[in-house]
C-alpha positions as CSV (number, residue, x, y, z in Angstrom):
1,M,10.4,22.6,-7.1
2,S,11.0,18.9,-6.9
3,G,8.0,16.8,-5.8
4,R,9.5,16.0,-2.1
5,R,10.5,19.7,-1.9
6,A,7.0,20.7,-2.5
7,L,5.5,18.1,-0.3
8,Q,7.6,19.6,2.6
9,S,6.5,22.9,1.7
10,I,2.7,21.7,1.8
11,V,3.8,19.9,5.1
12,Q,5.4,22.9,7.0
13,T,2.2,25.4,5.9
14,R,0.2,25.5,8.9
15,H,-2.6,27.3,7.9
16,F,-4.7,24.1,7.5
17,A,-8.3,24.2,7.8
18,A,-8.7,20.9,9.4
19,D,-7.4,19.5,12.5
20,F,-5.3,16.1,11.4
21,G,-6.8,14.0,14.3
22,R,-6.1,10.6,14.0
23,F,-4.8,10.9,10.5
24,H,-1.3,9.1,11.2
25,V,0.1,6.1,10.2
26,K,0.9,4.7,14.0
27,N,-3.2,4.8,14.2
28,L,-3.6,2.6,11.0
29,K,-5.7,-0.3,11.5
30,F,-6.0,-3.2,9.7
31,V,-9.1,-5.6,9.1
32,R,-8.2,-8.5,7.0
33,T,-10.9,-10.1,4.7
34,P,-12.4,-13.0,5.7
35,A,-12.5,-14.2,1.8
36,P,-9.8,-13.5,-0.1
37,R,-10.3,-13.9,-3.8
38,P,-8.0,-15.7,-6.2
39,I,-5.6,-13.4,-8.1
40,P,-6.2,-13.3,-12.0
41,E,-3.9,-15.2,-13.8
42,E,-4.6,-13.0,-16.9
43,I,-4.0,-9.4,-16.2
44,P,-7.5,-7.8,-16.3
45,A,-8.5,-4.7,-18.1
46,F,-7.3,-1.3,-17.0
47,G,-9.0,-0.4,-13.7
48,T,-11.7,-3.2,-13.5
49,V,-10.3,-5.6,-10.8
50,A,-9.8,-4.5,-7.0
51,T,-7.4,-5.9,-4.7
52,D,-8.7,-7.4,-1.5
53,H,-8.2,-4.4,0.9
54,M,-8.7,-0.6,0.6
55,L,-7.6,2.3,2.9
56,E,-10.5,4.1,4.6
57,V,-10.3,7.4,6.8
58,D,-13.4,9.4,7.3
59,F,-13.5,12.9,8.1
60,K,-16.4,14.1,11.0
61,G,-16.7,16.6,13.9
62,S,-13.8,18.9,12.1
63,A,-11.3,16.3,12.6
64,W,-9.7,13.0,11.1
65,Q,-11.1,9.6,12.4
66,T,-8.7,6.5,12.8
67,P,-7.5,5.3,9.4
68,V,-8.3,1.7,8.5
69,I,-7.3,-0.6,6.0
70,R,-10.3,-2.9,5.5
71,P,-11.7,-5.3,2.9
72,V,-12.9,-3.7,-0.4
73,E,-16.8,-3.1,-0.4
74,D,-19.6,-1.3,-1.6
75,V,-19.5,2.7,-0.2
76,R,-22.8,3.7,1.3
77,L,-23.7,7.6,0.9
78,H,-26.8,9.1,2.0
79,P,-28.7,10.5,-0.9
80,L,-28.2,14.2,0.3
81,A,-24.2,13.6,0.0
82,K,-22.7,16.2,-1.5
83,V,-20.4,14.6,-3.9
84,L,-23.8,13.2,-5.2
85,H,-24.9,16.9,-6.2
86,Y,-22.2,19.1,-6.3
87,C,-19.2,16.9,-7.1
88,P,-16.7,17.8,-4.6
89,T,-14.3,14.9,-5.4
90,I,-10.1,14.8,-6.1
91,F,-8.3,12.0,-7.0
92,E,-4.7,10.6,-7.8
93,G,-3.0,7.8,-9.8
94,L,0.3,6.3,-8.8
95,K,1.8,3.2,-9.3
96,A,3.6,0.4,-7.5
97,F,5.8,-2.1,-9.6
98,R,7.4,-5.2,-9.1
99,G,11.3,-5.1,-9.8
100,V,13.6,-7.0,-11.7
101,D,15.0,-7.8,-8.4
102,N,11.1,-8.8,-7.3
103,E,11.6,-5.5,-4.8
104,I,8.6,-3.6,-4.7
105,R,8.8,0.2,-5.6
106,M,6.6,2.9,-5.7
107,F,7.1,6.0,-8.2
108,R,7.5,9.6,-6.9
109,T,4.6,9.2,-4.6
110,E,5.8,12.3,-2.8
111,A,4.7,14.3,-5.8
112,N,1.3,12.6,-6.2
113,M,0.8,13.3,-2.4
114,A,1.6,17.0,-2.7
115,R,-0.6,17.6,-5.8
116,M,-3.5,16.0,-4.1
117,V,-3.5,18.4,-1.1
118,T,-3.5,21.4,-3.7
119,S,-6.4,19.8,-5.6
120,A,-8.2,19.3,-1.8
121,R,-7.5,22.9,-0.9
122,R,-9.1,23.7,-4.3
123,A,-12.0,21.7,-3.8
124,A,-12.7,22.9,-0.5
125,L,-12.0,19.4,1.1
126,P,-10.4,18.9,4.3
127,D,-6.8,19.3,4.6
128,F,-4.7,15.8,5.6
129,C,-1.1,15.4,6.0
130,P,0.4,14.1,2.5
131,L,3.3,12.7,4.6
132,Q,1.4,10.1,6.3
133,L,-0.9,9.4,3.6
134,E,2.2,8.6,1.7
135,H,3.0,6.1,4.7
136,M,-0.4,4.6,4.9
137,I,-0.5,4.0,1.1
138,E,2.9,1.8,1.3
139,D,1.6,0.0,3.9
140,L,-1.5,-0.9,2.0
141,V,0.7,-1.9,-1.1
142,R,3.0,-4.1,1.4
143,K,-0.3,-6.0,2.5
144,E,-1.6,-6.4,-1.3
145,Q,1.8,-7.0,-2.7
146,E,0.7,-10.2,-4.1
147,W,-1.5,-8.7,-6.4
148,I,1.3,-6.9,-8.0
149,P,2.0,-8.6,-11.3
150,R,4.9,-9.9,-12.8
151,G,6.3,-8.8,-16.3
152,K,7.1,-6.2,-18.3
153,G,4.3,-3.2,-18.4
154,T,2.8,-4.3,-15.3
155,S,2.3,-2.6,-12.1
156,L,-0.1,-2.1,-9.3
157,Y,-2.4,0.8,-10.0
158,I,-3.2,3.0,-6.8
159,R,-6.0,5.3,-7.0
160,P,-6.5,7.6,-3.8
161,F,-9.4,9.8,-4.2
162,L,-11.6,12.3,-1.3
163,M,-15.0,13.3,-1.5
164,G,-17.4,15.4,0.0
165,T,-20.1,13.4,2.0
166,D,-22.0,15.6,4.6
167,P,-25.7,15.2,3.7
168,S,-26.6,18.8,3.0
169,L,-28.0,20.5,-0.4
170,G,-26.2,23.7,0.5
171,V,-23.2,24.8,-2.1
172,T,-20.8,25.1,1.1
173,R,-17.6,23.6,2.3
174,S,-17.7,20.1,3.1
175,T,-18.1,19.5,6.8
176,E,-17.7,15.5,6.3
177,A,-15.8,13.7,3.9
178,K,-14.2,10.3,3.0
179,L,-10.7,9.3,1.8
180,L,-10.1,5.8,0.2
181,V,-7.5,4.5,-1.7
182,V,-8.2,1.3,-3.7
183,C,-5.5,-0.7,-5.7
184,C,-5.8,-2.4,-9.1
185,P,-3.6,-4.5,-11.2
186,V,-2.7,-3.7,-14.4
187,G,-0.9,-4.1,-17.7
188,P,0.3,-2.0,-20.5
189,Y,-2.5,0.8,-20.6
190,Y,-2.7,0.9,-24.8
191,A,-3.3,-2.7,-25.5
192,S,-1.7,-2.3,-29.2
193,G,1.7,-1.3,-27.4
194,W,3.7,1.0,-29.1
195,E,1.3,1.7,-32.1
196,P,1.0,5.3,-32.2
197,I,-2.3,6.9,-32.1
198,K,-4.4,9.6,-33.8
199,V,-5.5,12.3,-31.8
200,Y,-8.9,14.8,-33.0
201,A,-8.6,18.4,-32.5
202,N,-11.6,20.7,-32.3
203,P,-11.4,24.2,-30.9
204,A,-15.0,23.8,-30.4
205,N,-14.4,21.7,-27.2
206,I,-12.4,23.0,-24.3
207,R,-10.9,21.3,-21.4
208,A,-10.0,24.2,-19.2
209,A,-10.0,27.8,-18.9
210,P,-7.6,30.2,-17.1
211,G,-8.6,30.5,-13.8
212,G,-10.4,27.6,-13.7
213,V,-9.6,24.2,-12.3
214,G,-7.6,22.4,-14.8
215,A,-4.5,22.1,-12.9
216,F,-6.0,20.5,-10.6
217,K,-7.0,16.3,-10.0
218,M,-10.9,17.2,-10.1
219,G,-13.5,14.5,-10.8
220,C,-15.3,17.5,-12.5
221,N,-12.5,17.8,-15.1
222,Y,-13.0,14.2,-16.7
223,A,-17.1,13.8,-17.1
224,P,-17.3,16.4,-19.5
225,T,-14.5,14.9,-21.9
226,I,-16.3,11.6,-22.0
227,A,-18.8,12.6,-24.9
228,T,-15.9,14.6,-26.7
229,G,-14.1,11.1,-26.7
230,D,-16.7,9.6,-28.6
231,E,-16.5,12.4,-31.3
232,A,-12.9,11.8,-31.5
233,A,-13.7,7.6,-31.8
234,A,-16.2,8.6,-34.7
235,H,-13.0,10.4,-36.7
236,D,-10.8,6.8,-35.8
237,C,-9.1,8.8,-33.1
238,A,-8.0,7.3,-29.7
239,Q,-8.2,11.0,-27.9
240,S,-8.8,14.3,-28.0
241,L,-6.1,17.1,-28.7
242,W,-7.5,19.7,-26.3
243,L,-7.2,24.1,-27.7
244,W,-7.6,26.8,-26.3
245,G,-8.2,30.4,-27.4
246,E,-8.0,32.5,-30.6
247,K,-4.5,31.3,-31.3
248,Q,-5.5,27.6,-30.5
249,W,-2.8,26.9,-27.9
250,I,-2.4,23.2,-27.5
251,T,-2.8,22.3,-24.2
252,E,-3.3,18.6,-23.6
253,A,-3.9,15.3,-25.2
254,G,-6.6,13.4,-23.8
255,T,-5.6,13.0,-20.1
256,S,-2.0,13.2,-20.7
257,N,0.3,15.9,-20.6
258,L,1.6,16.4,-24.5
259,F,4.9,17.2,-26.0
260,L,6.4,18.4,-29.5
261,F,9.7,17.1,-30.5
262,W,10.7,19.4,-33.8
263,K,13.4,21.6,-35.5
264,N,12.2,24.7,-34.9
265,T,12.7,28.0,-37.7
266,N,16.2,28.6,-36.2
267,D,16.9,25.0,-37.2
268,E,17.2,23.8,-33.9
269,L,16.2,20.8,-32.1
270,E,13.7,21.7,-29.4
271,L,11.4,19.8,-27.3
272,I,8.4,21.8,-26.4
273,T,5.5,21.3,-23.5
274,P,2.9,23.6,-22.3
275,P,3.6,25.7,-19.3
276,L,2.1,25.1,-15.8
277,S,1.4,28.9,-15.7
278,G,-2.0,29.9,-16.2
279,G,-3.8,26.6,-14.9
280,L,-4.7,25.1,-18.0
281,I,-3.0,21.9,-17.8
282,L,-2.3,19.5,-14.8
283,P,1.2,19.4,-13.4
284,G,1.9,15.8,-14.5
285,V,4.5,14.0,-12.6
286,T,5.5,12.0,-15.9
287,R,5.8,15.4,-17.6
288,D,8.1,16.8,-14.8
289,S,10.0,13.7,-14.8
290,I,10.6,14.1,-18.5
291,L,11.5,17.8,-18.1
292,A,14.3,16.7,-15.3
293,L,15.9,14.1,-17.5
294,V,15.9,16.0,-20.9
295,K,17.5,19.0,-19.2
296,E,20.2,16.6,-17.7
297,W,20.8,15.3,-20.9
298,G,21.4,18.5,-22.4
299,E,21.1,17.4,-25.9
300,F,18.4,19.9,-27.3
301,K,16.7,22.9,-26.6
302,V,13.6,22.4,-24.1
303,T,10.9,25.0,-23.8
304,E,7.9,25.5,-21.9
305,R,5.4,27.1,-23.9
306,Y,2.3,26.5,-25.7
307,P,2.7,25.3,-29.4
308,T,-0.1,26.4,-31.4
309,M,-2.2,24.7,-33.9
310,S,-1.0,27.0,-36.9
311,E,2.8,26.1,-36.1
312,V,1.9,22.5,-36.0
313,K,0.5,22.3,-39.6
314,E,3.2,24.8,-40.6
315,A,5.9,22.4,-39.8
316,A,4.3,19.3,-40.6
317,A,4.2,20.6,-44.3
318,E,7.9,21.5,-43.7
319,G,8.8,18.3,-42.3
320,R,10.1,19.5,-39.1
321,I,8.1,17.9,-36.8
322,L,10.0,14.5,-35.5
323,E,7.5,13.5,-32.8
324,F,4.3,14.3,-31.0
325,F,3.6,12.3,-27.5
326,G,1.4,12.5,-24.4
327,A,2.5,11.6,-21.3
328,G,1.0,10.4,-17.9
329,T,1.2,8.0,-15.4
330,A,-0.9,5.4,-17.0
331,A,0.6,5.0,-20.1
332,V,4.1,6.9,-19.2
333,V,4.3,8.0,-23.1
334,A,1.6,7.7,-26.1
335,P,3.1,8.6,-29.5
336,C,0.9,10.2,-32.0
337,S,1.1,9.1,-35.8
338,Q,-1.8,11.7,-37.0
339,I,-3.7,14.7,-35.7
340,V,-7.3,14.9,-37.2
341,Y,-7.9,18.7,-37.5
342,V,-11.0,20.6,-37.6
343,E,-9.4,23.8,-38.6
344,K,-13.0,25.8,-38.7
345,P,-16.6,24.9,-37.9
346,N,-18.4,22.7,-40.3
347,Q,-15.1,22.2,-42.4
348,E,-13.6,18.7,-43.3
349,P,-10.8,18.2,-41.0
350,V,-7.4,18.4,-42.1
351,K,-5.0,15.2,-41.0
352,I,-1.6,16.2,-40.0
353,D,0.7,13.2,-40.6
354,I,3.7,12.7,-38.0
355,P,6.6,10.5,-39.2
356,E,7.9,7.4,-37.1
357,Q,11.6,8.0,-35.8
358,A,14.1,5.6,-36.3
359,N,15.0,6.0,-32.7
360,P,12.5,8.2,-31.3
361,L,12.7,10.4,-28.4
362,Y,9.8,8.8,-26.7
363,R,10.8,5.2,-26.7
364,R,14.2,6.7,-25.0
365,L,12.3,8.5,-22.2
366,H,9.8,5.4,-21.8
367,E,12.8,3.4,-21.3
368,T,14.8,5.3,-18.7
369,I,11.5,6.0,-16.7
370,T,10.3,2.8,-16.7
371,G,14.0,1.6,-15.8
372,I,14.0,3.5,-12.8
373,Q,10.6,2.5,-11.8
374,Y,11.6,-1.4,-12.4
375,G,14.9,-1.2,-10.5
376,K,17.1,-1.4,-13.6
377,I,18.1,2.4,-13.5
378,D,19.3,3.6,-9.9
379,R,17.8,6.6,-9.1
380,P,16.6,6.5,-5.2
381,E,15.4,10.0,-4.9
382,W,12.5,9.2,-7.1
383,I,11.6,5.8,-5.6
384,R,10.5,4.7,-2.4
385,V,11.0,0.9,-1.7
386,V,8.1,-1.0,0.0
387,N,10.2,-3.6,2.4
């Protein structure tokens, strides 16, 4: 199901736990900052500098309150606020781009909004209208458009997040909540550009389990990965490669969906990515975009299943692996040059090298997706132009 159809389906499902109240762009208020800050001449490190304004909407008394775009400032929370104890918090990540024609474009926002609603429901947070949030984010981007950098690989990163704020230590559904949207000017996620990264695979570390919350963009999914990231760094790797189960299914790479491009045992060119069924992976917007593109191209077999480490190790030894790359909003695609694999506990890691191709698929995918985002390639159904 496309992002737009999924969004329409969510909006039409009227079993919401919450009254939308004043959650509508027509009620959106604007409080301009009295002290606008100078826009940095150099692109800041990813996610370290916010723009002047943010969107804020509170949920109280079983209804959403009046939305407001106001100056960025510290958020005040009661010490008993539920988010500080049990982590009922979800978030999204999307971008706005300054195109080659100077138009401001947002990429597949409806897919992010649809996913955010499903995450809110899983975290027992109040429902909201995704279409109205999409409109309000567009208005925030319009007001902050001077912060959108110019240049290749630059964008305005947009972070909506929703958290339970009622002052209560009960492990219960949040009766109060706060929705915020902040924006950050960003450059390319990886400062090294196209330099392929190494990933660290250790079956002792798992990201998600069947029936859990791996398919939702929840804050609680990310804190446990930080120490594992340190472990990966100790092996000179940029990311962890997440494995699951006795067969050591490969599920995700760091915070990205992953793709394996190889020649399978039938000598067919095949692109493999883990499936959404089972709840082990996040339904990524970039992942969905890549699948749509390669299916349209029709140049090789496309399969949604879990590759295993034994398959990858065997294929690498036989020279059948062509590419292995991650995909996500922040980096778009991130090629991998080596898997540092701990096959068994207390055993020295095995290094699985992945050769660089002359004309890699990941580069073609990156150029196509960014071409759409910056207005070089026309794909109106994936773009919202901010007028």
